N, C-alpha and C positions, 0 to 999 in steps of 0.2 A: 661316633659309634656307633652309629643305625648300618654303615655301609657293608652288604652282604656279601658273600662268595656264592658265586654263584653253583659252587659244587658243591656247598654245604646244603641250595636249596634242594638239587638233586637228591643229592644224599636222605633230606627228608622225605622225598617226597617215592623214590623206592623203598623208603624202611618202614611207610605210609603204606603202601599199596602191598608190599609184602604180607604184611601181617593185616589188610584191611580185614582178612576171611577169620582173623583169630578170635576164638569165645571170646570173651573179656569176661573175670568174674568181680565175683561182687565189691573184693577189695579195690579190683581197678577201676572199676565205675565209681567208687569211691574218694579216688585218688585222684581220677579227671578233674573233681570239680573243685580242689583245692586248690589255689594258685601260689605259686613261687617253687621252690626248688630246699626250701626248710627237710627235709626227710635225709638229705646227705648229711646233718644233726643229731641222727636219730643216737647214734653210739657217744655223744660226744662226750656225755660222765662216766664214760667206763675208759676215756683216753687219758693217756699222761701226758704230763704239758709238753711234750718234744711231737707226739702224734698231733694233739689240738693246735698247734703253730704249721705243722702243713697242714691238716684240713681246709686253717683260715685261709693259709697261701695258696693251696686252687681251685679256694671259690671267689679269691677275692683277685685271682687272672681271670675268672671267667667273667664277660661281659654279659650277663643275663639275661637282659629286657634285651640284648641279639640277638643269642638264640634261640630266645623264646618266640621272639620276632620273625624267624626264619622258619621255625616248625609251625608258624601257624599258617604261616607264605604255603608250607609246605602241602599244609590239610586242603587250604584254597584250589590249589592246584589239582590234588590231585579229586576233590567233588569236578575241577570245571573238564579233567580227564575222564571225568563217569559219565560225565553230562556228552561228552564228545568236544573233542578237538577239530576245529576250523584250518583247515592248511592250505595250501596250494604248492607246485613246484616250483623249483627255484627259476627265474626270468634266462632263456640262452641270450650272448652277450654275442653280435652280429661284429666281425669285426673284419668283416669282407667289404664294407662300406667304408668311403673313402674319407667320411665325417667318424673321429672314436665313438663307439658307442660311450652312453653317459648311464651312470647308476641310476637305477629304479629305483620306491623302495620296497624293502624285503630282503629276501633272498635273489642273486645272481650269480649267473655260472658260466665260468666257459671249458671248454672242452676245447683241450692244450693238443690233440689230436688235431684238431682242425683249423687250428692257429694256423697259416701258413711259416715258411721259415724265416721271409724277409721280418715280420714282425715279433719270431720270436730272438729273433737275435736282434731287435732293437730294444727289449725288453732288457734282454741279457747286461748290452752293454749298457743299459740305464742302472741294472742292479751292481756290474761292476763298480761304474763311474760311483756307486754310496759307498761303496766298499773303499774306494778308491780316499773322498772328502772325509772317513769316519764316522760312519754315519748308523751302522748296522750293527750291532750286536746281537750274540746267539743267547739263548737263556733254553740250558734243558733240567725237566724233569727228571729226578729219582731220588725222587722221596721212599721207593717200594723199597722192597726185601724180598730175596726167590727163597719163595716158599714150596716149590715144586719138585726143584734141581737139590735140596738137601743140607745146602749147605749154608740155608740163613746169613751168607754176604749180599749186600747192595749188587744185585744186576749187571750195572755195568762192569762190575771188575773180575765178573767170571768168567774162566775159560767154556764158552758154548760151543766147543766141538768144530772149531775151522780148520784147518789143512797148518794154518798159520798163526794156530793159537792164539789169534788176538781177542781182545775183551772187547766192549762194545763202545768201552771208554776210550779206547786208542784208537778203533774205528773214526767214531767224533772228530777226534781231537785231528787226525792223519787230515780230513777230509778237510778241515778248517784250513790245516797249514795248506793244503793244495791249491786252496782257495785263496790265500794266502799269496801262495805263490803266482799264480793267474793273473792276479791282480799288479803284481809287482811288473810279469812278463809285460802287461799291457799299458803302465803308465814309467815302467822304470824309478817306482818307488814303492819302496818298505809301506808294507798295510798291515797293521796289528789290529785283528777281531778279537775284542773279551769276546771271554764266555766266562758267563753268571749258573752255578749246578745247583738246586734246587733240592739239600738235601731233609731228613728228617733229624733229631733231636739220637738217633740209636746207629744212624748208618753218617754222618757227617766226617764223625774224625776217623773214622776207617778208611774211606773217600779222599778223604786230605794225604793219608799219609800212602795210601794206594798210587796218589797221584807223586808225592814226592821220592816212592822209592821208584818208581820211572823217569824221575825227574823230567816232571810232567809233560813228556810225550814230545819234547821237543821246543816245545810255547815258552815263553815268555813269561816266569812265574808271575808278574803286577798281572795277564792277562788273562789268567784264569783264577774267579772270585767264587766261594762258593757262602752257601746263605742256608739259614736254616725256613722252614715252609712252616704254620701255626698249627695249634692241635686245637679241639674243638672238645665236649664230654660228647662222650656216648651215651642214650637214650635208649629207655623201652618204648613201646606203644603209644604209650600216653606222652611222651616229651619228657621225662623227669628224666633226669641228672642217674647214670647208674658208680655204684662204686666197685672199686676194685680190691679196695681194705674198704677195715670199718672209716681209718683215715686217709681215706686216697678215692677220687675223684675220677672214676676209670679214661681217659683222654683217647683222643684218637687224632692225625695226623689231619689236616680239612683237605686236601687233596688238593689237583692239579690247578679247580680257584681260585685258591687263595695265595697264588704266584705273585701279584697283584699286590696284596697290602702287601707280603714278605718283603720284597723287592724295596719297597717304601719305607718303612722300618727297619730294618736292616742295613740302611745305607745307600742297598744298591742302584737305588734310582740319582742319586745324590752322583755316586760316583760315575757312570752314563752317564748325568747333564755335562760332567768337569770333562769328559773326553768328546762332547761333541753329539753324541750318539741319541736320535731322532726315531729309530724306529728297529724293532726286533723281531728274528725270527725266536718259535720254541718250537720245542720238539721233545719228546718223551724219549725216556732211554731205553722203552721198551723199544721202538720202531730199527730194528735193522737196517734196513733196503735204506734211513731217510737222504734226503740230499741234504745233508746240514747246511742250511746257510744258503741256499738254491739263491742263483743270482737273476735267474728267471722268475722265478715268483716275483722275487722283491722287486723287481722291475714290475712285473705287470700292477703287481698292488698301488705302484707310484702310479704309474700311469695312468688305472680308475678312480687314481685319490681315494680311496679306501680306507676306511680307517681300520677294518680288522681284514681278514682275509683267511681263506684254508684249502688246504689238498683235501682234494675228495676221490674213492674213490666209486665204480659201481657198484652198490647193492644186486648183488647176481640171485638170491632168494630170499623169499618172507620171513624165513625162520632165521636167517641168521643175526648175531648178537649187533647188530651197529647200529646207530644213531641213524635218521634220516637227517641231510641238511636240504631246508626249507623254507616259506613261508608261513607262517604261523599269524593267524587276526587277533589282533588283541585289544578292540574295541571299531566300534560299528555308529556311529552316531550320526547324523543327519544337518546338512549345511545347504545353502543360498548357495552351488556353484557356480553356476552361469548365470547369476544376477538377479531373473525372470519372477524372485518373489518366492518361486518355491522351494520347500527342503527337498534336498538330493540325496540319498544312503549313502554315505563316507565309507571303505570301510579299511582301518588304517591297520594296516601289517607290517612284519618285523621281520628280520631272516634269525632262524632257530637251528638248532641242532633237535628235532624230536628223540627223546630215548629211544633204545625197541623196547622198554618197560611203558611207557608211555602211549606206545599205537597200538590202538584196538586193533581189534583181526581184522575188519573188513578192509580198514586204514594200510592194514601191512602188506597184504595182496594186492592193491591198487599198482597199477603202472601207468607212467603214459610214454607216448608215440615218441617225444621230443629230445625229457632229460629221462626218461627209466627214474 
């Protein structure tokens, strides 16, 4: 019950930062010291029996303790950011050595442009081999709705103006089918790559109908699975749940970070295990240029024995609204490292993405010669 989606921490932190300068009224100050979320029942006595049942169901579906813990954690993170975040650039891995480099604590970075073609071909072969053994699945995040083009439809279903009039969903599936074909050409054995598409409550059936109307773009129906992301209550600046109506708690999709819980709770992990899947390639529906299921990247992650990997591009301007892949200091402690009886300063770091709203002004403009 205490497991957290990292997206919820990030969302809470962003909300806290956005409103940290807002003026707090006397009523809000009083509300802050009152524990719990009992305020959602303010209008309870005026509701009819059906509305009462709906409000009770909404409240019972929420893990209040978990949400409040996430909010408090976000407050702690916000305080840490204001005090200053200690980070360092990702460590560049040298693949020119005879012995492959070993992952170090924190963020590790490989510049693909500097990797030899022989090494890249080896990673690509490893990736193809994993697909041949049915070890890899693709997960697509498609929880958002179009709000800019005025259609209010899932982004992946839209005609985005290409000469072919293909949707992003069609492009993604065609790339998966091409990958299946390349694996078949290499091993002379059919490869079937499962694709799991994360939707939300509002767009799931629209997306499923879209795939059926287009005959799944040539993929086997059993290799396309749809699941729904979780929802979390919307909160005010004091962490109190907001009401959409007198009998409804305002809920909102819990972001990409909720994918792991959704995969588990909706049986997708069980399906993956039954297929022998051991690794996932994840991408968002927004990324038209994504190399969906990139075998070279899969092979690279396998070669480094990384638990997780991500593709990044160089940040060119400090005001770009992108996060930064870096090593973040999580703890500084003292241990006797060399056995001389004296305590040595030890810094614990972990790989992290520092969101653009978390980066102080001085840090945002800092660059390093090696990794930018």
